[in-house]
VODO-537317 format. One record per residue: residue in one letter; z, y, x of N, C-alpha, C in turn; residue number from 1. Coordinates in Angstrom, 2 decimals. Layout:
<drenbas>
<drenba aa="A" n_pz="Z" n_py="Y" n_px="X" ca_pz="Z" ca_py="Y" ca_px="X" c_pz="Z" c_py="Y" c_px="X" i="NUM"/>
...
</drenbas>
This chain:
<drenbas>
<drenba aa="M" n_pz="9.99" n_py="1.28" n_px="1.85" ca_pz="10.84" ca_py="1.28" ca_px="2.99" c_pz="12.20" c_py="1.69" c_px="2.58" i="1"/>
<drenba aa="E" n_pz="13.22" n_py="1.17" n_px="3.26" ca_pz="14.59" ca_py="1.45" ca_px="2.91" c_pz="14.98" c_py="2.89" c_px="3.48" i="2"/>
<drenba aa="T" n_pz="15.80" n_py="3.58" n_px="2.73" ca_pz="16.25" ca_py="4.92" ca_px="3.11" c_pz="17.46" c_py="4.69" c_px="3.99" i="3"/>
<drenba aa="L" n_pz="17.48" n_py="5.43" n_px="5.12" ca_pz="18.56" ca_py="5.39" ca_px="6.08" c_pz="19.37" c_py="6.68" c_px="5.95" i="4"/>
<drenba aa="N" n_pz="20.69" n_py="6.53" n_px="5.69" ca_pz="21.54" ca_py="7.60" ca_px="5.67" c_pz="22.31" c_py="7.69" c_px="6.95" i="5"/>
<drenba aa="T" n_pz="22.37" n_py="8.75" n_px="7.63" ca_pz="23.08" ca_py="8.85" ca_px="8.83" c_pz="23.63" c_py="10.28" c_px="9.00" i="6"/>
<drenba aa="E" n_pz="24.48" n_py="10.46" n_px="9.96" ca_pz="25.04" ca_py="11.79" ca_px="10.18" c_pz="24.90" c_py="12.07" c_px="11.62" i="7"/>
<drenba aa="V" n_pz="24.54" n_py="13.26" n_px="11.96" ca_pz="24.32" ca_py="13.63" ca_px="13.35" c_pz="25.17" c_py="14.89" c_px="13.62" i="8"/>
<drenba aa="R" n_pz="25.70" n_py="14.96" n_px="14.83" ca_pz="26.53" ca_py="16.16" ca_px="15.25" c_pz="25.70" c_py="16.94" c_px="16.26" i="9"/>
<drenba aa="L" n_pz="25.36" n_py="18.17" n_px="15.85" ca_pz="24.61" ca_py="19.05" ca_px="16.72" c_pz="25.38" c_py="20.36" c_px="16.76" i="10"/>
<drenba aa="L" n_pz="25.56" n_py="20.90" n_px="17.95" ca_pz="26.25" ca_py="22.19" ca_px="18.13" c_pz="27.57" c_py="22.23" c_px="17.36" i="11"/>
<drenba aa="G" n_pz="28.28" n_py="21.07" n_px="17.32" ca_pz="29.53" ca_py="20.99" ca_px="16.73" c_pz="29.60" c_py="20.88" c_px="15.24" i="12"/>
<drenba aa="Q" n_pz="28.42" n_py="20.78" n_px="14.60" ca_pz="28.35" ca_py="20.66" ca_px="13.22" c_pz="27.80" c_py="19.25" c_px="12.76" i="13"/>
<drenba aa="K" n_pz="28.45" n_py="18.70" n_px="11.78" ca_pz="28.00" ca_py="17.45" ca_px="11.24" c_pz="26.79" c_py="17.76" c_px="10.20" i="14"/>
<drenba aa="I" n_pz="25.71" n_py="17.06" n_px="10.42" ca_pz="24.57" ca_py="17.19" ca_px="9.52" c_pz="24.12" c_py="15.93" c_px="8.94" i="15"/>
<drenba aa="P" n_pz="24.23" n_py="15.72" n_px="7.65" ca_pz="23.87" ca_py="14.50" ca_px="6.98" c_pz="22.33" c_py="14.41" c_px="6.98" i="16"/>
<drenba aa="L" n_pz="21.76" n_py="13.23" n_px="7.32" ca_pz="20.35" ca_py="13.04" ca_px="7.29" c_pz="20.01" c_py="11.81" c_px="6.43" i="17"/>
<drenba aa="K" n_pz="18.82" n_py="11.96" n_px="5.76" ca_pz="18.25" ca_py="10.82" ca_px="5.08" c_pz="16.83" c_py="10.64" c_px="5.60" i="18"/>
<drenba aa="S" n_pz="16.50" n_py="9.38" n_px="5.91" ca_pz="15.23" ca_py="9.10" ca_px="6.51" c_pz="14.69" c_py="7.77" c_px="5.97" i="19"/>
<drenba aa="S" n_pz="13.40" n_py="7.70" n_px="5.69" ca_pz="12.82" ca_py="6.39" ca_px="5.34" c_pz="11.97" c_py="5.87" c_px="6.50" i="20"/>
<drenba aa="G" n_pz="12.13" n_py="6.51" n_px="7.67" ca_pz="11.38" ca_py="6.14" ca_px="8.84" c_pz="12.01" c_py="4.93" c_px="9.58" i="21"/>
<drenba aa="D" n_pz="11.33" n_py="4.53" n_px="10.60" ca_pz="11.85" ca_py="3.51" ca_px="11.47" c_pz="13.18" c_py="3.92" c_px="12.15" i="22"/>
<drenba aa="P" n_pz="14.22" n_py="3.19" n_px="12.00" ca_pz="15.51" ca_py="3.57" ca_px="12.57" c_pz="15.46" c_py="3.79" c_px="14.02" i="23"/>
<drenba aa="K" n_pz="14.70" n_py="3.05" n_px="14.78" ca_pz="14.60" ca_py="3.22" ca_px="16.18" c_pz="13.93" c_py="4.63" c_px="16.49" i="24"/>
<drenba aa="L" n_pz="12.91" n_py="4.96" n_px="15.68" ca_pz="12.29" ca_py="6.27" ca_px="15.92" c_pz="13.21" c_py="7.39" c_px="15.57" i="25"/>
<drenba aa="V" n_pz="13.93" n_py="7.24" n_px="14.47" ca_pz="14.89" ca_py="8.25" ca_px="14.05" c_pz="15.92" c_py="8.46" c_px="15.21" i="26"/>
<drenba aa="S" n_pz="16.43" n_py="7.39" n_px="15.71" ca_pz="17.36" ca_py="7.45" ca_px="16.81" c_pz="16.78" c_py="8.15" c_px="18.04" i="27"/>
<drenba aa="E" n_pz="15.57" n_py="7.86" n_px="18.38" ca_pz="14.92" ca_py="8.50" ca_px="19.51" c_pz="14.73" c_py="9.97" c_px="19.30" i="28"/>
<drenba aa="V" n_pz="14.34" n_py="10.34" n_px="18.05" ca_pz="14.09" ca_py="11.70" ca_px="17.75" c_pz="15.49" c_py="12.47" c_px="17.85" i="29"/>
<drenba aa="L" n_pz="16.52" n_py="11.89" n_px="17.28" ca_pz="17.80" ca_py="12.58" ca_px="17.34" c_pz="18.31" c_py="12.71" c_px="18.78" i="30"/>
<drenba aa="G" n_pz="18.01" n_py="11.67" n_px="19.60" ca_pz="18.47" ca_py="11.73" ca_px="20.99" c_pz="17.64" c_py="12.85" c_px="21.75" i="31"/>
<drenba aa="L" n_pz="16.36" n_py="12.92" n_px="21.45" ca_pz="15.50" ca_py="14.00" ca_px="22.08" c_pz="15.98" c_py="15.37" c_px="21.68" i="32"/>
<drenba aa="V" n_pz="16.31" n_py="15.57" n_px="20.40" ca_pz="16.75" ca_py="16.89" ca_px="19.92" c_pz="18.16" c_py="17.26" c_px="20.57" i="33"/>
<drenba aa="A" n_pz="18.99" n_py="16.33" n_px="20.56" ca_pz="20.34" ca_py="16.60" ca_px="21.16" c_pz="20.20" c_py="16.90" c_px="22.61" i="34"/>
<drenba aa="K" n_pz="19.36" n_py="16.14" n_px="23.35" ca_pz="19.14" ca_py="16.48" ca_px="24.76" c_pz="18.59" c_py="17.83" c_px="25.00" i="35"/>
<drenba aa="R" n_pz="17.64" n_py="18.24" n_px="24.14" ca_pz="17.01" ca_py="19.57" ca_px="24.33" c_pz="17.96" c_py="20.67" c_px="23.99" i="36"/>
<drenba aa="I" n_pz="18.81" n_py="20.44" n_px="22.98" ca_pz="19.79" ca_py="21.47" ca_px="22.63" c_pz="20.83" c_py="21.59" c_px="23.72" i="37"/>
<drenba aa="E" n_pz="21.22" n_py="20.49" n_px="24.35" ca_pz="22.24" ca_py="20.55" ca_px="25.44" c_pz="21.57" c_py="21.27" c_px="26.63" i="38"/>
<drenba aa="A" n_pz="20.28" n_py="21.05" n_px="26.87" ca_pz="19.64" ca_py="21.69" ca_px="28.03" c_pz="19.51" c_py="23.17" c_px="27.72" i="39"/>
<drenba aa="A" n_pz="19.25" n_py="23.53" n_px="26.49" ca_pz="19.06" ca_py="24.97" ca_px="26.16" c_pz="20.43" c_py="25.67" c_px="26.23" i="40"/>
<drenba aa="E" n_pz="21.51" n_py="24.99" n_px="25.89" ca_pz="22.86" ca_py="25.52" ca_px="26.06" c_pz="23.23" c_py="25.77" c_px="27.45" i="41"/>
<drenba aa="A" n_pz="22.82" n_py="24.80" n_px="28.30" ca_pz="23.22" ca_py="24.85" ca_px="29.72" c_pz="22.43" c_py="25.84" c_px="30.65" i="42"/>
<drenba aa="R" n_pz="21.34" n_py="26.38" n_px="30.07" ca_pz="20.53" ca_py="27.30" ca_px="30.88" c_pz="21.34" c_py="28.54" c_px="31.27" i="43"/>
<drenba aa="P" n_pz="21.15" n_py="28.98" n_px="32.49" ca_pz="21.89" ca_py="30.15" ca_px="32.88" c_pz="21.37" c_py="31.42" c_px="32.15" i="44"/>
<drenba aa="G" n_pz="22.28" n_py="32.16" n_px="31.61" ca_pz="21.85" ca_py="33.37" ca_px="30.84" c_pz="21.33" c_py="33.04" c_px="29.45" i="45"/>
<drenba aa="A" n_pz="21.41" n_py="31.81" n_px="29.00" ca_pz="20.91" ca_py="31.50" ca_px="27.67" c_pz="21.85" c_py="32.04" c_px="26.61" i="46"/>
<drenba aa="P" n_pz="21.32" n_py="32.42" n_px="25.49" ca_pz="22.20" ca_py="32.91" ca_px="24.42" c_pz="23.13" c_py="31.81" c_px="23.97" i="47"/>
<drenba aa="K" n_pz="24.27" n_py="32.17" n_px="23.56" ca_pz="25.29" ca_py="31.17" ca_px="23.19" c_pz="25.43" c_py="30.99" c_px="21.65" i="48"/>
<drenba aa="T" n_pz="24.75" n_py="31.83" n_px="20.87" ca_pz="24.89" ca_py="31.66" ca_px="19.38" c_pz="24.06" c_py="30.41" c_px="19.01" i="49"/>
<drenba aa="P" n_pz="24.58" n_py="29.68" n_px="18.06" ca_pz="23.91" ca_py="28.42" ca_px="17.70" c_pz="22.40" c_py="28.57" c_px="17.35" i="50"/>
<drenba aa="H" n_pz="22.13" n_py="29.64" n_px="16.52" ca_pz="20.69" ca_py="29.79" ca_px="16.13" c_pz="19.81" c_py="30.17" c_px="17.29" i="51"/>
<drenba aa="H" n_pz="20.30" n_py="30.87" n_px="18.25" ca_pz="19.53" ca_py="31.18" ca_px="19.40" c_pz="19.26" c_py="29.99" c_px="20.26" i="52"/>
<drenba aa="V" n_pz="20.29" n_py="29.17" n_px="20.46" ca_pz="20.24" ca_py="27.94" ca_px="21.22" c_pz="19.17" c_py="27.00" c_px="20.55" i="53"/>
<drenba aa="L" n_pz="19.26" n_py="26.84" n_px="19.24" ca_pz="18.30" ca_py="25.99" ca_px="18.48" c_pz="16.86" c_py="26.52" c_px="18.62" i="54"/>
<drenba aa="L" n_pz="16.74" n_py="27.90" n_px="18.50" ca_pz="15.42" ca_py="28.46" ca_px="18.67" c_pz="14.86" c_py="28.27" c_px="19.99" i="55"/>
<drenba aa="L" n_pz="15.62" n_py="28.37" n_px="21.06" ca_pz="15.17" ca_py="28.10" ca_px="22.42" c_pz="14.73" c_py="26.65" c_px="22.55" i="56"/>
<drenba aa="A" n_pz="15.55" n_py="25.73" n_px="22.08" ca_pz="15.22" ca_py="24.31" ca_px="22.19" c_pz="13.92" c_py="24.03" c_px="21.38" i="57"/>
<drenba aa="L" n_pz="13.77" n_py="24.66" n_px="20.15" ca_pz="12.60" ca_py="24.43" ca_px="19.40" c_pz="11.38" c_py="25.02" c_px="20.08" i="58"/>
<drenba aa="L" n_pz="11.49" n_py="26.17" n_px="20.71" ca_pz="10.31" ca_py="26.71" ca_px="21.43" c_pz="9.91" c_py="25.85" c_px="22.58" i="59"/>
<drenba aa="E" n_pz="10.86" n_py="25.24" n_px="23.28" ca_pz="10.53" ca_py="24.36" ca_px="24.39" c_pz="9.86" c_py="23.13" c_px="23.90" i="60"/>
<drenba aa="L" n_pz="10.33" n_py="22.57" n_px="22.85" ca_pz="9.70" ca_py="21.38" ca_px="22.21" c_pz="8.26" c_py="21.71" c_px="21.72" i="61"/>
<drenba aa="A" n_pz="8.12" n_py="22.91" n_px="21.12" ca_pz="6.75" ca_py="23.30" ca_px="20.66" c_pz="5.82" c_py="23.47" c_px="21.86" i="62"/>
<drenba aa="E" n_pz="6.28" n_py="24.05" n_px="22.93" ca_pz="5.44" ca_py="24.26" ca_px="24.15" c_pz="4.98" c_py="22.86" c_px="24.62" i="63"/>
<drenba aa="E" n_pz="5.87" n_py="21.91" n_px="24.71" ca_pz="5.65" ca_py="20.61" ca_px="25.26" c_pz="4.59" c_py="19.90" c_px="24.33" i="64"/>
<drenba aa="Y" n_pz="4.80" n_py="20.06" n_px="23.00" ca_pz="3.89" ca_py="19.46" ca_px="22.04" c_pz="2.45" c_py="20.01" c_px="22.18" i="65"/>
<drenba aa="I" n_pz="2.36" n_py="21.33" n_px="22.29" ca_pz="1.04" ca_py="21.94" ca_px="22.45" c_pz="0.38" c_py="21.54" c_px="23.76" i="66"/>
<drenba aa="Q" n_pz="1.11" n_py="21.43" n_px="24.80" ca_pz="0.59" ca_py="20.95" ca_px="26.09" c_pz="0.11" c_py="19.47" c_px="25.97" i="67"/>
<drenba aa="A" n_pz="0.87" n_py="18.72" n_px="25.27" ca_pz="0.46" ca_py="17.28" ca_px="25.04" c_pz="-0.79" c_py="17.20" c_px="24.27" i="68"/>
<drenba aa="K" n_pz="-0.91" n_py="18.02" n_px="23.20" ca_pz="-2.11" ca_py="18.06" ca_px="22.44" c_pz="-3.34" c_py="18.41" c_px="23.23" i="69"/>
<drenba aa="R" n_pz="-3.17" n_py="19.44" n_px="24.09" ca_pz="-4.22" ca_py="19.90" ca_px="24.98" c_pz="-4.70" c_py="18.80" c_px="25.91" i="70"/>
<drenba aa="R" n_pz="-3.69" n_py="18.07" n_px="26.51" ca_pz="-4.02" ca_py="16.97" ca_px="27.43" c_pz="-4.76" c_py="15.86" c_px="26.66" i="71"/>
<drenba aa="M" n_pz="-4.35" n_py="15.55" n_px="25.44" ca_pz="-4.96" ca_py="14.55" ca_px="24.68" c_pz="-6.42" c_py="14.91" c_px="24.32" i="72"/>
<drenba aa="K" n_pz="-6.61" n_py="16.26" n_px="23.95" ca_pz="-7.89" ca_py="16.73" ca_px="23.65" c_pz="-8.90" c_py="16.56" c_px="24.87" i="73"/>
<drenba aa="D" n_pz="-8.35" n_py="16.97" n_px="26.05" ca_pz="-9.09" ca_py="16.86" ca_px="27.29" c_pz="-9.42" c_py="15.42" c_px="27.55" i="74"/>
<drenba aa="Y" n_pz="-8.43" n_py="14.56" n_px="27.41" ca_pz="-8.64" ca_py="13.09" ca_px="27.67" c_pz="-9.70" c_py="12.51" c_px="26.74" i="75"/>
<drenba aa="Q" n_pz="-9.64" n_py="12.91" n_px="25.46" ca_pz="-10.58" ca_py="12.42" ca_px="24.47" c_pz="-11.99" c_py="12.95" c_px="24.85" i="76"/>
<drenba aa="G" n_pz="-12.10" n_py="14.19" n_px="25.28" ca_pz="-13.44" ca_py="14.82" ca_px="25.70" c_pz="-13.99" c_py="13.97" c_px="26.89" i="77"/>
<drenba aa="N" n_pz="-13.10" n_py="13.64" n_px="27.82" ca_pz="-13.48" ca_py="12.86" ca_px="29.01" c_pz="-13.93" c_py="11.44" c_px="28.64" i="78"/>
<drenba aa="V" n_pz="-13.30" n_py="10.77" n_px="27.75" ca_pz="-13.63" ca_py="9.47" ca_px="27.24" c_pz="-14.97" c_py="9.56" c_px="26.56" i="79"/>
<drenba aa="E" n_pz="-15.22" n_py="10.58" n_px="25.75" ca_pz="-16.46" ca_py="10.70" ca_px="25.04" c_pz="-17.64" c_py="10.90" c_px="25.99" i="80"/>
<drenba aa="T" n_pz="-17.40" n_py="11.81" n_px="27.02" ca_pz="-18.42" ca_py="12.09" ca_px="27.97" c_pz="-18.77" c_py="10.84" c_px="28.75" i="81"/>
<drenba aa="K" n_pz="-17.72" n_py="10.13" n_px="29.26" ca_pz="-18.02" ca_py="8.84" ca_px="29.97" c_pz="-18.64" c_py="7.84" c_px="29.14" i="82"/>
<drenba aa="S" n_pz="-18.26" n_py="7.68" n_px="27.85" ca_pz="-18.90" ca_py="6.74" ca_px="26.94" c_pz="-20.40" c_py="7.03" c_px="26.82" i="83"/>
<drenba aa="K" n_pz="-20.76" n_py="8.26" n_px="26.62" ca_pz="-22.14" ca_py="8.67" ca_px="26.48" c_pz="-22.96" c_py="8.31" c_px="27.79" i="84"/>
<drenba aa="E" n_pz="-22.26" n_py="8.62" n_px="28.94" ca_pz="-22.97" ca_py="8.27" ca_px="30.23" c_pz="-23.20" c_py="6.80" c_px="30.35" i="85"/>
<drenba aa="L" n_pz="-22.17" n_py="6.03" n_px="30.03" ca_pz="-22.26" ca_py="4.53" ca_px="30.10" c_pz="-23.37" c_py="4.01" c_px="29.08" i="86"/>
<drenba aa="F" n_pz="-23.41" n_py="4.56" n_px="27.91" ca_pz="-24.42" ca_py="4.21" ca_px="26.91" c_pz="-25.84" c_py="4.52" c_px="27.44" i="87"/>
<drenba aa="K" n_pz="-26.01" n_py="5.61" n_px="28.07" ca_pz="-27.32" ca_py="5.96" ca_px="28.58" c_pz="-27.73" c_py="5.00" c_px="29.74" i="88"/>
<drenba aa="M" n_pz="-26.74" n_py="4.65" n_px="30.53" ca_pz="-27.01" ca_py="3.75" ca_px="31.66" c_pz="-27.40" c_py="2.35" c_px="31.14" i="89"/>
<drenba aa="I" n_pz="-26.68" n_py="1.90" n_px="30.10" ca_pz="-26.97" ca_py="0.57" ca_px="29.48" c_pz="-28.40" c_py="0.66" c_px="28.89" i="90"/>
<drenba aa="E" n_pz="-28.70" n_py="1.74" n_px="28.18" ca_pz="-30.04" ca_py="1.86" ca_px="27.57" c_pz="-31.07" c_py="1.85" c_px="28.62" i="91"/>
<drenba aa="A" n_pz="-30.86" n_py="2.51" n_px="29.72" ca_pz="-31.86" ca_py="2.55" ca_px="30.83" c_pz="-32.07" c_py="1.17" c_px="31.37" i="92"/>
<drenba aa="Q" n_pz="-31.05" n_py="0.43" n_px="31.52" ca_pz="-31.18" ca_py="-0.97" ca_px="32.10" c_pz="-31.91" c_py="-1.90" c_px="31.15" i="93"/>
<drenba aa="L" n_pz="-31.76" n_py="-1.67" n_px="29.85" ca_pz="-32.42" ca_py="-2.53" ca_px="28.86" c_pz="-33.90" c_py="-2.25" c_px="28.67" i="94"/>
<drenba aa="K" n_pz="-34.38" n_py="-1.15" n_px="29.19" ca_pz="-35.78" ca_py="-0.81" ca_px="29.00" c_pz="-36.64" c_py="-1.50" c_px="30.02" i="95"/>
</drenbas>
């Protein structure tokens, strides 16, 4: 896969990036990060130092990620339970 060289500006600093990922995915990731940093900066009473803003944005993303993982695990458990129930019903009908 081709290496993509790009530059992103976050908190007023230019950061060079190299990625071999899908350019659309890279763009989406950068957009999400920029949006989260802007939201962290705009929070009332939020710290204004760059590393505190980044940490706040990172913690919010981590919380959302963990919640998504939990929802996925619950969904997978529900699918497994329903699949077993359906399998039992099919077996009962075939007897």
